[in-house]
N, C-alpha and C positions, 0 to 999 in steps of 0.2 A: 587372036582370041584365046588360044590355048595358053599363050604366054601370060596374059592378064589373069587368067584363072589360076595358073600355077603361082603367080606372084601374090594374088589375093589369098590363096591357101597358105602360102609361106608366111604372109603377114599375120594371118589368124593363128597359125601355129606358134609364131614368135610371141604374139600377145599372150596366148594361153601359157606359154612357157615362161615368159618374163614377168607378167603382172600377177600380183598376189592380193588377196583380200585382207585388209587391215582388221585385226581383231580388236575388240574394245579395250583390252588390257595392254595393247602395244603402243609404243611411242616410235614413230617412223621419222627418221632424220634424213635430210638431204643437204648437199653442199652446193651453195650458190656463190655468186660473186660477192655478195654481202656477208657471207659466212654460213654457218650452220642454221638451218631453219627446220621447222617441224611440218611434216605433211599432214593435212587435215582431211584429205579425200579418203574414200572407202577403198580405192585400189592404188597400188604403188608399184613401181618397177623395182624388182629385187636387186638388180645389179647396180642400180644408181641410188639406192637408199639403204638405210640401216634400221632394222626393226629391233627394238629393245623392249623388254618387259617392263611394265610400269608397276609391277607388284613390289612390295617391300622386301628388303633383304635384312635378315636378322643374323646376328652372330654374337658369340660369347667369348670372352678372353679372360685368361687368368694371368695376373701380373704378380710376379715374385719381386717385391721391393724390399727396401730396408729402411728402418727408422733410426733415430739417433741411438748411438751406442752399437751400431751394426747389428741390430736385432731384425731378423727376417719377418716380413709381413706378407701375407698372401691376400690379394684383392681380386675378386671376381666381378666382372662387368658384363652386362647384357645391353646390347644396342640394337635398335631398329632404324634403318635408313632407307631412303628412296632417292631417285634421280631428281635433281632440281631442274625444272623446265626453264628457269630463267638463267641458268648457268651451264648450258649444255656444252659449250666450248671448253670450259674447265674440266668437265667430266670426260670429254674425249681426249683431252690432253693428258689426264692421269690414267684413264682406263684403256685408251686406244679405240680405234675404229672397229669395234666388234660388239656383239650382243652381251658379252660378260663384262662390260665397262664398269657397271655398278659394283660387281663383286671385287674387281681389282681396286677400285677406289676405296671400297670398304676395308681392304687389306691395308691400304695406306693409312686410313683412319685408325685402324687397330694399332698400327705402329706408333702413331701420334699419341694415342691414349696410353700406351705402355710407357713411353718416355715421359709423358706428363705426370702419370701417377708416381713413377720412380723419383722424378725430380721434386714432387710435392711432399712425399712421405719422408724423404731423407732429412728434412728440416724440422720434423715434428717428433715429440716424444711418443713412445709407443702407446701410452695410455690416453693420449689426446687425439689419436686417430679415430675418426668415425666415418661411417658410410655417408652420412648426410654431407659432411664437409668435403669428402672426395667427389661426390656427385656434383656439388655446387662448383667446385674448382674445375671439373671437366667441362661443365656447361659454359663456364666463363671462357675457357681456352678454346672451345669449339664454336665460338661465335662466327669466325670467318671460314668455316668449313664449306659453306655454299660457294664462296668466291674462289677458294683454293682447290677444292676437290669436286665441286659440282654436286654435292650430296646435301640432302636435307635430313636432319636427325629428327626422327619421329618420337623416339623414346630412348632414355638412358637411365639405367638403374644399377645400383651397386648391390650385387647379390650377397656378398659377405666381405668383411675386412677384419682379419684376425691374425694374431701372431702365429708363426709356424711352430714355435716351441709350445708344446702342450701345457707345460707347467705355467708358463707365462700367461697363456690363454685362460687356464683355470684360475690363476690368481686374479686376473682382470675380471673374470666373471664373479668371483667371490667379492671382489672390491665393489663392483657395480651392484651386486645383490645387497651388500651391507649398506651402500649409500641409499638404495631404494628403501630398505627397511628403516634406515634412520629417518629419511624424509617422511615415510609413512607414520612412524612413531611421533615425529614432530607435528605432523598434521593432526594426528589423533589427540595429542596433548593440547594443541591450539584449539581444536574443536571442543575439548573438555573445558578449557579456560573460557572460550566464548559462551559455552552453555552455562557455566557457573556465573559469568557476568550477566548474561541475560536473565538467569533466575534471580540473581541479587537485585537487578534493576526492576524486575517484575515485583519482587517482594517489597522493595522500597516504594514503588508506585502504589501497590495495594495498601501498604501502611499509611501512605500519604492520603489516599482516598478515604480510608477508615478514619484517620484523624480528622479530616475535613468533615466527615459525616458526624463524628462525635461532637466536634465544635459546633456544627449546625444544630444538632440536637440540644446541646447545652444552651445555645442562644435561644432556641425556641422555648425550652423549659424556663429560662430566665425571663423571657418576655411574658410567658404564661403566668409565672409566679408573680411578676410585677403587676400584671393586670389583676390577678386574683387578690394580691395584697391591697391594691388600690380599691377594689370592690369591697374587701373586708373592712378597710378603713372607712369607706363611705357608709357601710352598714353599721359599724360601731358608732360613727358620728350620729347617724340617724337614731340609733337606740339611745344614745346619750341625750339627744334633743328630746326624744319622747319621754325619757325618764325625768328630765328636768321639768318638762311640762306637767307630767303627772305629779311630781313632788310639789310644784307650785300650786297645782289645783288642790292637792291634799292640804297644803299649808293654808290656802285660802279657806278651805272648808273648816279646818280646825279653828282658824281665827274667827270665822263666822259662828261656829258652835260655842266658842268661848264668849263671844259677845251676846249670843242669844241661845241659852241652854234649852229653851223650849223647843228649839228646832230638832232636838235629839229625837223627838217623837216621830219626826218625818224621815229619819235616816233609815237606810236598809237594815242596819243592825237592830234598831228598835222593832222594825217590822218582823224580822226573823225571831226576835225575842217574844213578840206577841204571838206569833204562830206557834212557837214552842210552848207558851203558856196555855194556848188553846188546845194543845194536844194532851194536856193533863186530864185525868178522869175526874168526874164530878163527885160531890160529897156522898152521893148515895152508894157509889161503888168504891169509895176510898178504903173501905174495910178490906176489900179483896186485893188491894194493891200492895205490893211488897214494900218493905221499908226503904229499899234503895231508890225506887221510883218516886216515893213520897219525898225523900230528901232532895232529889234533883228538882222536882217541881217546886218545893218550898224555896230552894235556892234561887231558881230563875224568877220566881214571883217576887222575892225580896229584892233582887237586883233591879227588876223593872220598877218596883215601888220606889226605891231610892232614887233612881234616875228621874222618875216623875216628880217626886217631892222636890228634888234639887231644882228642876226646871221651874216649878211653881214658885219656889222661894225666890229664885233669881228674877222672875217676872214681877213679883210683888215689890221687890227691892227697887227695880228700875222704875216702877210706877210711882213709888214714894219719892224717889229722887227727882222725877219730873215734876 
């Protein structure tokens, strides 16, 4: 009984000493007949497992490369990596069976990036080297990093890429500044040209609209003038017709008066003449009338008497003829 109790106590002490609680940020590996696998339980035996941190590992590297003409170029790279769970065996092969395998594999990746940058820049002119092109080339060359190193690249950026010679660097800055200013000036001039073209097009459109409006007004005025001219012509024609009718009536009246002079007594002129003669003062007051009024009355009476005598004579002549 004491033996069983001692054995149970020994087993409990061994379990407490051997097993550890897996942290959420840990990756626990074990080796089986099928290869390396990942433990998913909360507890793991520490002597039969490898606990690795799953946090990212970041590093920066400065590469002293050369461009065409043996001109020195300094490139600074910042990289963030983590363990690739699908390629743990490649990670163990590069980093070894220890918790710092990711850091050792990152050192290998750093060496690969240094060689890649040096091999890339030595074929380029110093003014054609850019951070974007270097980053793109590194991403292309790092496609198989998962299979070869067991790492997954989370981010890769080029902090700077510039010549080591300060004078060359300043000349490139001035050249780039001049290019940007030239492009800006070209864009400004293009904007001015576009504005002038837009203004000219607007002026042409406005002129066309005004011309169309003037043509429309002229057409309306022409139509109105034609209508007014037509109405005026109709009015003149009616006046001509009325004048002709009046002349014909007057001609007929004259012909009638020529044939029958006695009808002169019935004309309005004779009536007005009679009224004028009736307006003369009688013999009793003739003494008080001035010589001018007497002369006018005598003249009107003489005219009326002549017309009356002519009418009587014509009537007697016609009677004799009959």
